[in-house]
C-alpha positions as CSV (number, residue, x, y, z in Angstrom):
1,M,93.6,131.8,94.0
2,R,95.7,134.4,96.0
3,L,97.2,132.8,99.1
4,V,99.0,134.2,102.1
5,I,101.0,131.6,104.1
6,A,102.0,132.2,107.7
7,G,104.9,129.9,108.5
8,A,107.7,129.1,106.1
9,G,108.7,125.7,107.4
10,R,108.2,122.3,105.9
11,A,104.4,122.4,105.6
12,G,104.1,126.0,104.6
13,G,106.9,125.6,102.1
14,S,105.4,122.5,100.6
15,L,102.1,124.2,100.1
16,A,103.7,127.3,98.6
17,I,105.6,125.3,96.1
18,A,102.6,123.1,95.2
19,A,100.3,126.1,94.9
20,E,102.6,127.9,92.5
21,R,102.9,124.8,90.4
22,A,99.1,124.7,90.2
23,N,99.1,128.4,89.0
24,H,97.9,129.9,92.3
25,Q,99.6,133.1,93.4
26,V,101.5,133.2,96.7
27,A,100.7,136.8,97.6
28,G,102.9,136.8,100.7
29,V,104.7,134.7,103.3
30,L,105.1,135.5,107.0
31,S,108.1,133.9,108.7
32,R,109.9,134.3,112.0
33,S,113.1,135.1,110.2
34,G,111.6,137.8,108.0
35,T,112.9,136.1,104.9
36,T,111.5,133.3,102.7
37,E,112.3,131.6,99.4
38,Y,108.6,130.7,98.8
39,G,107.1,134.0,98.0
40,P,107.2,137.7,98.9
41,A,108.1,138.2,102.5
42,L,105.5,140.2,104.5
43,D,106.3,142.6,107.3
44,P,105.0,141.5,110.7
45,G,102.4,143.9,112.0
46,E,101.5,145.2,108.5
47,P,98.0,144.5,107.1
48,L,97.9,141.3,105.0
49,P,97.3,141.7,101.3
50,D,94.1,140.7,99.5
51,A,93.8,137.0,99.7
52,D,91.3,134.2,99.0
53,A,92.9,132.2,101.8
54,L,95.3,132.6,104.6
55,L,97.0,129.3,105.5
56,I,98.5,129.1,109.0
57,A,101.3,126.6,108.9
58,V,102.8,126.9,112.4
59,K,103.2,124.5,115.3
60,D,100.1,123.4,117.0
61,D,100.8,125.3,120.2
62,A,101.3,128.5,118.3
63,I,98.1,128.5,116.2
64,A,95.9,130.3,118.6
65,D,98.5,133.1,119.3
66,V,99.1,133.5,115.5
67,A,95.4,133.8,114.9
68,E,95.0,136.5,117.5
69,Q,98.0,138.4,116.1
70,L,96.8,138.2,112.6
71,A,93.1,138.9,113.2
72,P,93.3,142.7,113.1
73,L,95.5,142.5,110.0
74,S,93.2,140.2,108.0
75,T,90.5,142.6,106.8
76,R,91.2,141.7,103.2
77,V,91.3,137.9,103.7
78,A,88.3,135.9,102.8
79,V,89.2,132.5,104.4
80,A,91.7,131.4,107.0
81,A,92.7,127.8,107.8
82,H,95.3,126.1,109.9
83,L,97.1,123.0,108.8
84,S,96.9,121.0,112.0
85,G,95.1,117.7,112.2
86,F,94.7,118.0,116.0
87,V,93.9,121.6,116.9
88,P,90.2,122.5,116.6
89,V,89.1,125.1,114.0
90,A,87.7,127.0,117.0
91,A,91.3,128.1,117.7
92,L,90.8,130.6,114.9
93,Q,88.0,132.4,116.7
94,P,89.8,135.8,116.7
95,L,89.9,135.7,112.9
96,Q,86.2,134.6,112.7
97,D,85.3,137.5,114.9
98,Q,86.8,139.8,112.2
99,G,84.5,138.3,109.6
100,V,87.0,135.8,108.2
101,A,85.5,132.4,107.4
102,V,87.7,129.8,109.2
103,G,88.5,126.2,108.6
104,G,91.1,123.4,108.8
105,F,93.2,121.9,106.1
106,H,95.3,118.9,107.1
107,P,97.2,117.1,104.3
108,L,97.6,113.5,105.3
109,V,101.0,113.2,103.9
110,S,104.6,113.2,105.1
111,M,106.5,116.4,104.4
112,P,110.1,115.8,105.4
113,D,111.2,118.9,103.4
114,P,109.3,121.4,101.2
115,G,110.4,119.9,97.9
116,A,109.5,116.3,98.8
117,G,106.3,117.5,100.5
118,A,105.1,119.4,97.5
119,S,105.7,116.4,95.3
120,S,103.9,114.1,97.7
121,L,100.6,116.1,97.9
122,E,99.2,114.9,94.5
123,G,97.2,111.7,95.1
124,S,97.1,112.1,98.8
125,Y,94.1,112.9,101.1
126,V,93.4,116.1,103.1
127,G,91.0,116.6,106.1
128,I,88.8,119.7,105.7
129,G,86.4,121.2,108.2
130,G,85.0,124.6,109.3
131,E,82.5,127.1,108.1
132,P,80.8,126.5,104.7
133,L,82.6,129.2,102.8
134,A,85.9,127.9,104.2
135,V,85.1,124.3,103.3
136,D,84.1,125.3,99.7
137,T,87.3,127.3,99.2
138,L,89.6,124.7,100.8
139,T,87.9,121.9,98.8
140,H,88.6,123.9,95.6
141,L,92.2,124.4,96.7
142,A,92.5,120.6,97.5
143,G,91.3,119.6,94.0
144,S,93.7,122.0,92.3
145,L,96.6,120.5,94.2
146,G,95.6,116.9,93.3
147,L,94.4,116.2,96.9
148,E,91.3,114.1,97.7
149,P,89.3,115.9,100.5
150,F,87.4,114.3,103.3
151,R,85.3,115.9,106.1
152,L,87.1,116.4,109.4
153,D,85.1,118.1,112.2
154,D,86.5,119.3,115.5
155,P,85.2,116.5,117.8
156,D,86.9,113.9,115.6
157,R,90.3,115.5,115.4
158,P,92.0,114.0,118.5
159,A,91.3,110.4,117.4
160,Y,91.9,111.1,113.7
161,H,95.3,112.7,114.4
162,A,96.3,109.9,116.8
163,A,95.5,107.5,114.0
164,A,97.6,109.5,111.5
165,A,100.5,109.6,113.9
166,A,100.3,105.9,114.5
167,A,100.1,105.1,110.8
168,A,103.1,107.2,110.0
169,N,105.5,107.1,113.0
170,F,104.9,103.6,114.4
171,V,105.7,102.2,111.0
172,V,109.0,104.1,111.0
173,T,109.8,103.0,114.5
174,S,109.2,99.3,113.7
175,L,111.3,99.6,110.5
176,A,114.1,101.3,112.5
177,I,114.1,98.4,115.0
178,A,114.2,95.9,112.1
179,G,117.0,97.9,110.5
180,D,119.1,97.6,113.6
181,L,118.6,93.8,113.7
182,F,119.3,93.4,110.0
183,D,122.5,95.4,110.5
184,S,123.6,93.2,113.4
185,A,123.1,90.1,111.1
186,G,125.1,91.7,108.3
187,V,122.1,91.9,106.0
188,D,121.1,95.0,104.1
189,P,117.7,96.2,105.4
190,R,116.5,96.8,101.9
191,V,115.9,93.1,101.4
192,S,112.8,93.5,103.5
193,R,111.2,96.1,101.2
194,P,109.1,93.7,99.1
195,L,107.9,92.0,102.4
196,V,107.0,95.3,104.0
197,E,105.2,96.6,100.9
198,R,103.2,93.4,100.6
199,V,102.2,93.5,104.3
200,V,101.1,97.1,104.0
201,A,99.1,96.2,100.9
202,N,97.5,93.3,102.8
203,C,96.4,95.7,105.6
204,F,94.5,97.9,103.1
205,E,93.2,95.0,101.0
206,R,92.2,92.6,103.7
207,G,92.2,94.7,106.9
208,A,94.9,94.9,109.5
209,S,93.3,92.3,111.8
210,Q,93.6,89.7,109.0
211,S,97.2,90.5,108.1
212,L,99.1,89.5,111.2
213,T,101.5,86.5,110.6
214,G,104.6,85.3,112.3
215,P,105.5,83.7,115.7
216,V,103.6,86.1,117.9
217,A,100.4,85.6,116.1
218,R,101.0,81.8,116.1
219,G,102.0,81.7,119.7
220,D,105.5,80.2,119.0
221,I,106.9,81.1,122.4
222,D,110.4,79.7,122.0
223,T,110.9,81.6,118.8
224,V,109.6,84.8,120.3
225,V,112.0,84.4,123.3
226,G,114.8,83.8,120.8
227,H,113.9,87.1,119.0
228,L,113.9,89.0,122.3
229,T,117.3,87.6,123.2
230,A,118.7,88.6,119.8
231,A,117.3,92.1,120.1
232,N,118.8,92.4,123.6
233,D,122.2,91.3,122.2
234,V,122.1,94.2,119.8
235,S,121.6,96.7,122.6
236,E,119.5,97.2,125.7
237,S,117.6,100.0,123.9
238,V,116.8,97.8,120.9
239,G,115.8,95.0,123.2
240,Q,113.4,97.3,125.1
241,Q,111.8,98.6,121.9
242,F,111.5,95.1,120.4
243,R,109.8,93.9,123.6
244,L,107.3,96.7,123.5
245,M,106.4,95.9,119.9
246,V,106.0,92.2,120.9
247,E,103.7,93.1,123.7
248,A,101.6,95.4,121.5
249,T,101.4,92.7,118.8
250,S,100.4,90.0,121.2
251,V,97.5,92.1,122.5
252,R,96.4,92.8,118.9
253,A,96.7,89.0,118.1
254,G,94.7,88.0,121.2
255,R,97.8,86.3,122.7
256,E,97.6,88.1,126.1
257,Q,97.9,84.8,128.0
258,D,101.1,83.8,126.2
259,L,102.5,87.3,126.9
260,R,102.7,86.4,130.6
261,Q,105.1,83.6,129.8
262,W,107.4,85.9,127.8
263,K,107.9,88.4,130.6
């Protein structure tokens, strides 16, 4: 496939690297700087080259504007898709009005940098939606990159993306809090890796609701108060974050009545 990528950041760079590894051709890359290391740099305002797919890899709030800017330049593009899990495919209406089939292509993977992102794509999942031609093309692209596609329609995007954000970022936040507490005790946070990996496996094997353990789930109030005190001793910020996690966990565990005693 011949691909044009708009946006040379982490997501765009990750897909460019992975696409070339899969023997696709990156026909051009549009970037704000005008330079890119992921393929031929395209001049803004010039017609886009022939392409099977245009992948719009920009921030969510820029997608609609980029679609409007590129619409008159995309007469030789068959399919256009943005990489957002939140923005509706309908944001690409200007491209659709020019006869381009539009869709969404959201890899459900962390891409901290282009190299790591490209390596993480294989074996991960990708949400795909849009017009039939776009879905067919994007599904083919997904398979060639080692991604497992699933259907993602516009009405489902807000809840889906909130779930993805929770699954990724809330885990990071909880481990950061744990890391601060381990450090305060003079213990290397890496000792918790087997525990964390087992807990995550339990969630996918047994379900999250069946995987809660520990003092909050048991209702051991004195222990929880001791934890809160220890967290506050690290810093006011860590104490506040820890308390919020305790509150959320108590609600999930059905311990709302006990929560009133902890405040």
